[in-house]
N, C-alpha and C positions, 0 to 999 in steps of 0.2 A: 670579784666581779663588781661590787659596789663602787670601788675606786675608779674603775674604767668608766662607769656610767657618769660619775661626777666629772671626770676629765672631759668626756664628750660634751656634757652639758655646758661646761665652762667655754669650750671652743665654740659651741653654737651661739652662746650669749655674746661672745666676742664678735662674731659675724653680724649678729643682729645690731649690736651697738655701732659697728662700722657703717652699716646701711643707714641707721638713723642719723649719724653724723653727716653722711653724704646728702640725705634728704633735707636736713636742716640747712646745709649750705645753699642749696638751691632755693629753699623757702626764704632765706634771708635776702637773697637777691631778687626774689619774686619773678624768676624766670624758669621755664621748663628746661629739661635736658635738651630737647630738640632746638629750643631757642638759643641756648648757650652754644650749641654746635653751629647754628646758622650764623652767629656773629663772627666765626672764624673763616667763613667762606670768602673767596676772592673772585669777583666777577670781572671779566675783561682781561684775565691773566690765565696762563697755563704754564706748566713746567716743561723744560727741555727734555726730550725723550732719550738723550744720551744718559745711560745708567751711571756713568761716572761723574756726571755734571749735575743734573736736576735743578738747574738755575730757573728762577721764575721769570717768564717772559711776558711783556705787556705790549702787544702790537697797537699801533695807532689805528683809529677807525678807518676802514677801507684798505689797509695794507694787504697786499697779496702774499708777501713773504716776510719772514723775520729771521734775523741771524742772532744766534746766541753769542753774547759778548765774552763768555767764559771759554767755551770749547770751540766755537767757530762753526758749529753745525747750523744749517739753514733749513727752514721749514716753510712749506706752503700753508697759508692760513685760509680757512673757510669761516664765513660769518653766518652762524645759525640765525641770529637776529642782531639788531643794532646793539653794539656793546657786548656781544657774546661770541668771542672767537673760539675756534677749535683748530687743532693741528690737522691738516688734511693729509700731509705726508712730507717726506724729505724732498729737498731740491737735489736731484740725483747727481748732477755734475759737480756741484760744490762738495757734497758729502763723499763722492768717489775720490776727489782730489785729496781731501783730508785723510781718507783711509789709505790711499796710495802712499802719501807722505809718511804716515805712521808705519806702514809696512816696510818701506824702504829704510827708515831709521832703525827698525827692529832687525832687519836683515844685516845692516851694516854693523850693528853691535854684535850680532851673532858671529859674523865673519871675524871680527876682532878677537872674540873669545876663542874661536877655533885656531886662529893664527898664533896664539900664544903658546 
């Protein structure tokens, strides 16, 4: 039983030491954890909502729509305030066209497989 207690104590000390190292890294830079996360935020940009794409999009001020250069999806843009855009929703006719083309391509490939 004594050996088990020693082992758990060593594990606990290892976690405490890791925490101290993390705290020391923040203290060396003299910034808080929240401030370090704030530095990674991007204002004026958002990501494409296509789950296979996730490209970062940056509309110009006042734009009503933006098209993803990677996947071709197009979105309506709402401006919460100056320099702070949000995706309002997809441009339906453009996205339906992309979906129809992808579906037709998939059906064509499926017919080829069935024909073999």
